[in-house]
C-alpha positions as CSV (number, residue, x, y, z in Angstrom):
1,M,69.1,-19.4,19.1
2,D,69.8,-20.4,15.6
3,R,70.5,-17.6,12.6
4,R,67.3,-17.1,11.7
5,E,65.5,-17.0,15.2
6,F,68.1,-14.3,16.2
7,L,67.2,-12.7,12.8
8,R,63.6,-12.6,13.4
9,A,63.7,-11.5,17.1
10,T,66.1,-8.8,16.3
11,T,64.3,-7.4,13.7
12,A,60.7,-7.8,14.6
13,G,59.8,-4.7,15.3
14,L,61.1,-3.9,12.1
15,A,59.1,-6.4,10.1
16,L,57.2,-5.2,8.4
17,S,53.5,-6.6,6.6
18,A,52.2,-5.4,2.5
19,A,49.0,-6.1,3.5
20,T,48.9,-4.9,7.2
21,P,51.2,-2.2,7.1
22,Y,52.1,-0.8,10.4
23,V,50.8,2.8,10.9
24,P,52.5,4.6,13.5
25,L,49.9,7.3,16.3
26,Y,51.6,10.3,13.9
27,A,50.5,8.3,10.5
28,R,47.3,7.6,11.4
29,T,46.1,11.6,12.5
30,K,47.6,12.7,9.4
31,T,49.5,12.5,6.7
32,R,53.2,13.6,5.7
33,R,53.5,15.4,2.7
34,V,56.6,14.8,1.5
35,G,58.8,16.3,-1.1
36,L,61.9,15.0,-3.0
37,I,64.7,16.9,-4.5
38,G,67.1,14.6,-7.3
39,P,64.2,11.9,-8.5
40,G,67.3,10.4,-10.5
41,W,68.3,6.1,-10.0
42,Y,69.2,5.9,-5.8
43,G,66.0,9.0,-5.5
44,K,63.4,6.9,-7.1
45,S,65.1,3.7,-5.6
46,A,65.1,4.7,-1.7
47,H,61.5,6.7,-2.4
48,F,59.8,4.1,-3.6
49,R,61.1,1.8,0.1
50,L,59.6,4.8,1.8
51,L,56.1,4.5,-0.3
52,Q,56.3,0.5,0.9
53,I,55.9,1.0,4.6
54,E,53.5,4.5,5.1
55,P,50.3,5.5,2.9
56,V,52.7,9.4,3.2
57,E,51.8,11.9,0.7
58,V,54.7,12.5,-2.4
59,V,53.4,16.6,-2.8
60,A,55.9,17.8,-5.3
61,V,59.5,16.3,-6.3
62,C,61.8,18.7,-8.1
63,D,64.6,18.4,-10.7
64,V,66.7,20.1,-13.4
65,D,66.1,17.6,-15.8
66,K,62.4,17.8,-17.6
67,K,61.9,14.3,-18.3
68,M,63.4,12.6,-15.6
69,I,61.0,14.7,-13.6
70,T,57.8,13.4,-15.6
71,E,58.9,10.4,-15.3
72,A,59.5,9.7,-11.5
73,A,56.7,12.4,-11.0
74,E,54.4,9.7,-13.0
75,M,55.6,7.0,-11.2
76,I,55.3,7.9,-7.7
77,A,51.9,8.6,-8.7
78,A,51.1,4.4,-9.6
79,R,52.4,3.9,-6.0
80,Q,51.1,6.3,-3.8
81,V,47.9,5.6,-1.9
82,S,46.1,8.8,-3.5
83,K,47.3,7.5,-6.8
84,K,48.3,11.7,-7.0
85,T,51.0,13.0,-9.4
86,P,53.1,15.0,-7.6
87,R,53.6,18.5,-8.5
88,T,57.0,19.7,-10.3
89,Y,59.4,22.4,-10.0
90,G,62.8,22.8,-12.1
91,D,64.3,25.2,-8.5
92,W,63.5,23.3,-5.2
93,R,63.9,27.3,-3.7
94,E,60.5,27.2,-5.6
95,M,59.4,23.9,-3.9
96,L,60.2,24.9,-0.7
97,K,58.4,28.8,-0.6
98,Q,55.7,27.0,-2.5
99,E,54.7,23.7,-0.1
100,Q,54.6,22.9,3.1
101,L,56.1,20.0,3.8
102,D,56.4,17.8,7.0
103,I,59.2,15.6,5.1
104,V,62.3,16.2,2.0
105,H,64.1,13.7,0.6
106,I,67.5,15.0,-0.4
107,A,68.8,12.9,-3.4
108,T,70.8,15.3,-5.9
109,P,74.2,14.6,-6.8
110,D,76.6,15.4,-3.8
111,H,77.1,19.4,-4.4
112,W,74.0,20.0,-4.2
113,H,73.4,18.6,-0.6
114,A,73.8,21.1,1.7
115,L,71.6,24.3,0.8
116,P,68.9,22.4,0.6
117,M,68.8,20.9,3.2
118,I,69.9,24.0,5.3
119,A,66.9,25.6,3.5
120,A,64.6,22.2,4.7
121,C,65.2,22.9,7.9
122,K,64.5,26.2,7.6
123,A,61.3,25.6,6.3
124,G,60.3,23.4,9.0
125,A,60.6,19.7,7.7
126,D,62.8,17.3,8.6
127,V,65.9,15.6,5.9
128,Y,66.3,12.8,5.2
129,V,69.5,13.3,3.0
130,E,71.7,10.6,0.8
131,K,75.4,10.4,1.4
132,P,78.0,11.4,2.4
133,V,76.0,14.7,3.6
134,S,78.4,17.0,2.1
135,V,81.2,17.9,-0.7
136,D,83.9,20.2,1.8
137,V,83.9,20.3,5.9
138,V,82.8,23.5,6.4
139,E,79.4,22.8,4.3
140,A,78.5,19.6,6.6
141,Q,79.4,21.9,9.8
142,A,76.9,24.4,8.7
143,M,74.1,21.1,7.6
144,L,74.3,20.4,11.5
145,A,74.4,23.9,12.9
146,A,71.0,23.9,10.7
147,A,69.8,21.1,12.0
148,R,70.2,21.8,15.6
149,K,69.5,25.3,14.8
150,Y,66.1,24.5,13.9
151,K,65.7,21.3,16.0
152,R,65.0,19.1,12.9
153,V,65.2,15.7,13.1
154,V,67.9,14.0,9.6
155,Q,68.3,11.0,8.5
156,V,71.8,10.5,6.0
157,N,71.1,7.4,4.0
158,M,73.9,5.8,5.3
159,Q,71.8,1.7,5.6
160,R,74.7,-0.3,6.9
161,R,73.5,1.2,10.3
162,S,70.0,-0.7,9.2
163,T,70.8,-3.9,7.5
164,P,70.0,-6.9,9.5
165,H,72.9,-9.1,8.9
166,L,75.3,-6.3,9.8
167,I,72.7,-5.6,13.6
168,E,73.3,-9.6,13.5
169,A,77.2,-9.1,13.8
170,K,77.4,-6.6,15.9
171,E,75.3,-7.9,18.5
172,R,76.4,-11.9,18.0
173,V,80.2,-11.2,17.1
174,I,81.7,-7.9,18.5
175,K,79.3,-7.2,21.7
176,E,79.3,-10.9,22.8
177,G,83.1,-10.3,22.2
178,K,83.9,-12.6,19.6
179,L,86.8,-10.8,18.1
180,G,89.1,-10.3,22.0
181,K,90.3,-7.0,21.1
182,V,90.5,-4.9,18.2
183,A,93.6,-3.4,16.9
184,Y,93.3,-3.3,13.0
185,V,91.0,-2.6,10.2
186,E,90.5,-2.4,6.7
187,I,88.3,-1.0,4.6
188,C,88.2,-1.6,0.7
189,C,86.7,-1.2,-2.2
190,Y,87.9,-2.8,-5.4
191,Y,85.2,-2.6,-8.1
192,H,85.7,-1.8,-11.4
193,M,83.7,1.5,-10.7
194,R,85.4,4.1,-12.0
195,N,84.5,5.8,-15.5
196,R,87.2,5.2,-18.5
197,S,85.4,6.8,-21.3
198,N,86.4,10.1,-23.1
199,P,83.2,11.5,-25.0
200,A,83.8,14.6,-27.0
201,D,82.1,18.2,-25.8
202,T,78.8,18.9,-26.4
203,A,76.1,21.1,-25.7
204,P,73.4,20.2,-22.5
205,P,70.2,18.3,-24.3
206,E,67.8,20.8,-23.9
207,H,65.6,19.0,-21.4
208,L,68.7,19.6,-18.6
209,D,68.4,23.0,-17.2
210,Y,72.5,22.4,-17.0
211,E,73.3,25.8,-15.8
212,M,71.4,25.2,-12.6
213,W,72.0,21.2,-12.1
214,T,76.2,22.7,-11.9
215,G,74.6,24.6,-9.1
216,P,77.4,26.6,-6.4
217,A,80.2,23.5,-8.4
218,P,82.9,25.3,-10.6
219,I,81.4,24.6,-14.6
220,R,82.7,22.1,-16.8
221,P,82.4,22.1,-20.2
222,Y,79.0,19.4,-20.8
223,C,79.2,15.5,-21.7
224,S,77.4,12.4,-21.9
225,I,79.7,11.7,-18.6
226,N,78.1,14.5,-16.3
227,H,74.0,13.4,-16.6
228,P,72.5,11.0,-15.6
229,R,74.7,8.6,-12.7
230,G,77.8,9.8,-14.4
231,W,79.1,13.4,-12.4
232,R,81.1,10.8,-9.8
233,A,83.6,11.4,-12.3
234,F,84.6,14.7,-11.8
235,M,85.9,16.0,-8.7
236,E,84.1,18.7,-9.4
237,Y,80.9,17.1,-7.8
238,G,82.0,14.8,-5.2
239,N,85.6,12.8,-3.3
240,G,85.8,10.5,-6.2
241,I,85.3,6.8,-4.1
242,V,86.7,7.4,-1.1
243,G,83.2,10.1,-0.6
244,D,81.7,7.8,-2.8
245,M,82.5,4.0,-0.9
246,C,84.4,4.7,1.9
247,V,81.7,6.5,3.1
248,H,79.8,3.5,3.5
249,M,82.7,1.6,4.6
250,L,84.4,3.7,7.1
251,D,80.8,4.6,8.5
252,M,79.5,0.9,8.6
253,V,83.0,0.4,11.0
254,R,82.5,3.4,13.0
255,W,79.3,1.9,14.0
256,L,80.0,-1.8,14.4
257,L,83.2,-0.3,16.9
258,D,81.3,2.6,18.3
259,L,83.6,5.1,17.3
260,G,84.2,8.4,17.1
261,A,86.1,10.8,15.0
262,P,90.2,10.2,13.9
263,T,92.6,12.5,14.7
264,R,95.0,11.8,12.8
265,I,94.1,11.2,9.1
266,S,96.6,10.1,6.0
267,S,96.6,9.3,2.1
268,S,98.0,8.4,-0.9
269,G,97.3,7.5,-4.4
270,G,96.0,9.3,-7.6
271,I,95.4,7.9,-11.1
272,L,98.4,5.7,-11.8
273,V,96.9,4.0,-14.6
274,D,94.4,5.3,-16.2
275,K,95.2,8.4,-17.6
276,A,93.4,8.9,-21.2
277,S,89.9,9.3,-19.6
278,K,88.5,11.9,-18.9
279,A,87.6,11.0,-15.1
280,N,89.5,13.1,-12.9
281,I,89.1,10.9,-9.2
282,S,92.2,8.9,-8.3
283,D,91.6,5.3,-9.9
284,T,94.5,4.3,-6.7
285,Q,94.2,5.4,-3.5
286,T,95.2,4.7,0.4
287,A,94.3,6.4,3.2
288,T,94.5,5.5,7.0
289,F,92.3,6.6,9.8
290,D,93.5,7.0,13.2
291,F,91.2,6.4,16.3
292,G,93.5,6.1,18.6
293,D,94.0,2.2,19.6
294,V,92.3,1.6,16.5
295,P,94.2,2.2,12.8
296,V,91.2,2.3,10.0
297,V,92.9,1.6,6.8
298,W,90.8,2.4,3.2
299,T,92.5,1.2,-0.1
300,H,90.5,1.4,-3.0
301,R,91.5,0.2,-6.8
302,T,89.5,0.4,-10.2
303,W,92.0,-1.9,-11.9
304,G,93.4,-5.0,-11.4
305,A,92.0,-8.4,-9.2
306,A,91.0,-8.2,-5.7
307,P,92.6,-9.8,-3.3
308,D,89.8,-11.4,-1.5
309,P,87.0,-11.5,-4.1
310,E,84.0,-12.7,-1.7
311,F,85.0,-9.3,0.0
312,S,85.7,-6.6,-3.0
313,W,84.3,-4.5,-1.3
314,A,83.9,-4.8,2.8
315,G,85.8,-3.6,6.4
316,I,87.9,-7.0,8.2
317,I,87.8,-6.5,11.2
318,Y,91.1,-7.9,13.4
319,G,91.0,-9.2,17.0
320,D,93.1,-11.4,18.8
321,K,90.7,-14.2,19.3
322,G,89.2,-13.7,15.5
323,T,88.2,-12.3,12.3
324,L,84.6,-10.6,11.4
325,K,84.6,-9.7,7.2
326,A,81.4,-8.0,6.4
327,D,80.2,-6.2,3.6
328,V,76.5,-5.3,1.7
329,H,75.6,-9.6,0.9
330,K,77.0,-11.0,4.1
331,Y,79.2,-11.6,6.9
332,K,82.0,-14.2,7.8
333,F,83.5,-14.5,11.5
334,I,86.4,-16.6,11.8
335,P,87.3,-17.8,14.9
336,Q,91.2,-17.8,15.7
337,G,91.8,-21.3,17.2
338,Q,89.4,-23.2,17.9
339,G,85.5,-21.9,17.5
340,Q,82.5,-21.9,15.8
341,P,82.6,-19.9,12.2
342,I,79.0,-17.6,12.3
343,E,78.0,-16.4,9.1
344,G,74.9,-14.3,8.0
345,K,73.2,-13.5,4.8
346,A,71.5,-10.1,3.6
347,L,67.5,-10.6,4.3
348,Y,65.5,-10.4,0.7
349,E,61.4,-10.0,1.3
350,Y,60.1,-11.1,-1.7
351,D,57.0,-12.4,0.0
352,K,56.3,-9.4,1.1
353,Y,57.3,-7.0,-1.2
354,P,57.3,-8.5,-4.3
355,E,57.9,-5.4,-6.4
356,D,61.9,-5.7,-5.1
357,E,62.3,-8.8,-7.2
358,T,61.4,-6.9,-10.4
359,E,61.9,-3.0,-10.2
360,K,64.0,-1.9,-12.4
361,D,67.8,-0.2,-10.6
362,L,67.3,-1.5,-7.7
363,E,70.1,-2.7,-5.9
364,R,67.9,-5.5,-4.1
365,H,69.8,-6.7,-0.9
366,V,69.5,-2.9,-0.2
367,A,65.5,-2.7,0.0
368,A,65.4,-4.2,3.3
369,P,68.1,-1.9,5.4
370,M,66.9,1.0,3.0
371,R,62.5,0.2,4.4
372,R,64.5,-0.1,8.0
373,H,66.5,2.9,7.7
374,W,63.1,4.3,6.5
375,R,61.3,3.5,9.6
376,N,63.8,4.1,12.0
377,F,63.5,8.1,11.0
378,L,60.1,8.4,10.8
379,D,60.1,6.9,14.0
380,S,62.3,9.7,15.7
381,V,59.9,12.3,13.7
382,D,57.6,11.1,15.4
383,S,59.1,11.3,18.8
384,R,62.0,13.7,18.3
385,T,64.8,11.6,18.9
386,Q,68.4,10.8,16.9
387,P,67.5,8.6,13.8
388,V,70.4,5.9,13.8
389,S,72.5,7.5,11.6
390,N,71.9,11.4,12.5
391,I,73.2,14.3,10.7
392,E,76.5,14.0,13.4
393,Q,77.2,10.7,12.3
394,G,76.9,11.5,8.9
395,Y,79.5,14.7,9.6
396,I,82.2,12.9,10.6
397,T,82.4,10.0,8.3
398,A,81.9,12.8,5.4
399,S,84.6,14.5,7.4
400,A,87.3,12.1,7.6
401,C,86.8,11.0,3.8
402,I,87.0,14.9,2.6
403,L,89.9,15.3,4.6
404,A,91.2,12.1,3.6
405,N,91.5,13.0,0.1
406,M,93.5,16.5,1.2
407,A,95.4,15.0,2.5
408,C,96.4,12.9,-0.7
409,K,96.9,16.4,-1.8
410,L,99.0,18.1,0.1
411,G,101.4,14.8,1.0
412,R,101.0,15.2,4.1
413,T,99.1,13.6,7.6
414,L,96.8,15.7,8.9
415,I,95.9,16.3,12.7
416,W,92.2,16.5,13.2
417,D,90.3,18.5,16.0
418,P,87.1,16.9,16.3
419,Q,85.9,19.7,19.2
420,K,87.1,22.7,17.1
421,G,86.5,21.3,13.9
422,Q,90.0,22.3,12.6
423,V,93.0,21.1,11.3
424,V,95.9,21.4,14.4
425,G,98.7,23.8,12.7
426,D,98.0,23.8,9.0
427,A,96.8,26.9,8.2
428,E,96.7,25.8,4.3
429,A,94.6,22.7,5.4
430,N,92.0,24.5,7.3
431,G,91.8,27.0,4.0
432,M,90.5,24.0,2.0
433,L,87.9,23.0,4.6
434,A,85.1,25.1,2.1
435,R,85.5,25.1,-1.6
436,P,84.7,27.9,-3.1
437,Y,80.7,28.6,-4.7
438,R,80.5,29.8,-8.0
439,S,78.9,32.9,-8.2
440,P,76.0,34.0,-7.4
441,W,75.6,30.9,-5.2
442,A,76.9,32.2,-1.4
443,H,78.4,29.1,0.8
444,P,77.0,27.9,3.7
445,D,78.5,29.6,6.8
446,P,77.4,27.7,10.1
447,A,77.5,30.7,12.5
448,Q,74.9,32.2,10.1
449,V,72.7,29.4,9.6
């Protein structure tokens, strides 16, 4: 079987026709009512993939930016089957109170994932939440507890698990034993993506409710970096490049190799080059996630050259029979000694979804994986089973990355007990598992969700 035949066979069940979209039994009897919290760049990109595969009804959109929400509501109306404009809200609490929603899609900045996700579960909705699930470990534990308590289906948008060429790599390389014994993995990001500007602080624009935008996070003086899309420059709202880019690659490797949670995490780094900009996330950092027989070593550097420019944001899995290099665009298997190399590339579906070619700001190589990720979620909602990237997997991956930042800050290795959800013998580290919340917001408690 050649690659084209393999890819066709392994994705046949997920293949979707623009002319005759697959409609599950649930949707034939009831149109799903959907609410979107956070219709910014990635919120719209992910949400439009949902509208491509099923005639859901987006009945409500919530955002603290009046300009953004107006534009998003108009764009959604133009794309959804009913052509109805969703109702708009500036407070997700009011949206969840007023609307009866089947699905809530949360695409806010990271510091705003936990509270609306837990509230949506309480309100009886299933949830699709962007990665990483949280900004601290206890938030993630509370999110997991809420999903279990209220019996909700939760999919985390770590869509490497639904990426056709990576599914192919797992089947053709890893499951067939072509790597042999795997004993070392590198994951990395060498993109020059860290904000290097230093704009003046200003008053927030009138169309932005900056108090609500900040929510439970520490409040910073407003500047043009904060909103939109620049907030990842600040640790107050996320976990830096480890929390943004390592999450994807670590989760990809965990899924490919069927790894659980790491039990030892160490990290070092900091702001070594760019000391002038406002950004307070590290520009250089390494982290080691110890999974027993398999250490997974992360490196990011937002300056200089990548060791392998072809795989500058990637995972490299080393076995005694060969090496697998994988990223969002492609994979390459290089055998040790004799044997045939195997390669695969990202799947594009412009024949079925021509709008993918022209949509503004769409990461085109991710469109097919996101459609499949949504389809997996919707099918799981119908069957009440766990999706491929459920909240437990999101908790494990996000927590590992958060612990790496903690290890870097503390300057020591952390021993993690996945069963207890605690750092072993380290009271100071355990005290950092939950970030302080800004009043009047209360940090979620896993025992009281």
